[in-house]
C-alpha positions as CSV (number, residue, x, y, z in Angstrom):
1,X,51.2,-60.0,58.5
2,X,52.7,-59.9,54.8
3,X,50.5,-56.6,54.0
4,X,53.1,-54.5,56.0
5,X,56.4,-55.6,54.4
6,X,58.2,-53.6,51.7
7,X,58.1,-56.5,49.5
8,X,54.5,-55.8,49.3
9,X,54.2,-52.2,50.1
10,X,57.4,-50.6,49.4
11,X,58.0,-48.1,46.0
12,X,59.1,-51.6,44.3
13,X,56.6,-54.0,46.1
14,X,54.6,-56.5,44.1
15,X,51.0,-54.0,44.8
16,X,52.9,-51.1,43.2
17,X,54.8,-53.6,40.7
18,X,50.7,-54.6,39.7
19,X,49.5,-51.2,39.8
20,X,51.8,-49.5,37.4
21,X,51.5,-52.5,34.8
22,X,48.2,-53.1,35.1
23,X,46.5,-49.5,36.2
24,X,43.1,-49.9,34.7
25,X,40.6,-52.0,36.7
26,X,40.7,-55.6,35.8
27,X,37.2,-56.8,36.7
28,X,35.1,-58.8,35.0
29,X,32.3,-56.2,34.0
30,X,34.7,-54.4,31.6
31,X,35.1,-51.0,34.4
32,X,36.7,-48.3,33.1
33,X,38.4,-46.9,36.3
34,X,41.7,-46.4,37.7
35,X,42.9,-49.4,39.7
36,X,43.7,-48.2,43.6
37,X,43.7,-51.7,45.0
38,X,45.2,-55.2,44.2
39,X,43.1,-57.8,44.9
40,X,44.7,-61.8,45.6
41,X,42.6,-63.8,43.0
42,X,43.4,-67.1,45.1
43,X,43.5,-66.1,48.6
44,X,44.9,-69.3,49.9
45,X,48.3,-67.8,51.2
46,X,45.9,-66.8,54.4
47,X,45.9,-70.2,55.7
48,X,49.0,-72.0,54.1
49,X,51.8,-68.9,54.9
50,X,52.6,-69.2,51.0
51,X,54.9,-66.0,50.8
52,X,55.3,-67.1,46.7
53,X,51.4,-67.0,46.1
54,X,50.8,-63.5,48.2
55,X,53.4,-62.0,45.8
56,X,53.0,-64.0,42.5
57,X,51.8,-61.5,39.7
58,X,49.5,-64.3,38.2
59,X,47.7,-64.3,41.3
60,X,47.1,-60.6,41.5
61,X,44.4,-58.2,40.3
62,X,44.4,-54.4,39.8
63,X,40.8,-53.2,40.8
64,X,39.4,-50.2,41.6
65,X,37.9,-49.3,45.1
66,X,34.2,-50.2,44.7
67,X,35.1,-53.6,42.9
68,X,37.6,-54.7,45.3
69,X,35.5,-54.0,48.3
70,X,32.7,-55.8,46.9
71,X,34.8,-58.9,46.0
72,X,36.1,-58.5,49.5
73,X,32.8,-58.6,51.2
74,X,31.5,-61.6,49.1
75,X,34.6,-63.7,50.0
76,X,33.8,-62.8,53.6
77,X,30.6,-63.5,53.5
78,X,31.5,-67.2,51.8
79,X,33.8,-67.4,54.7
80,X,37.0,-67.2,52.8
């Protein structure tokens, strides 16, 4: 439900802010691709509904599409 809000997706939202300030993929593999996605490092906001954790810039990681897809798949396989 949070993903559709302007505070996340809008031109001045948390997602856009993260990508503007960290435009390269921040994956541990030293990837040199431009980031297109923003990943939540701690996804406990999903169960707690903690809005602050959802938009906290320290909880966000800029990733390229392949690395974001891989992390998301791994988390889903681990039941997160």
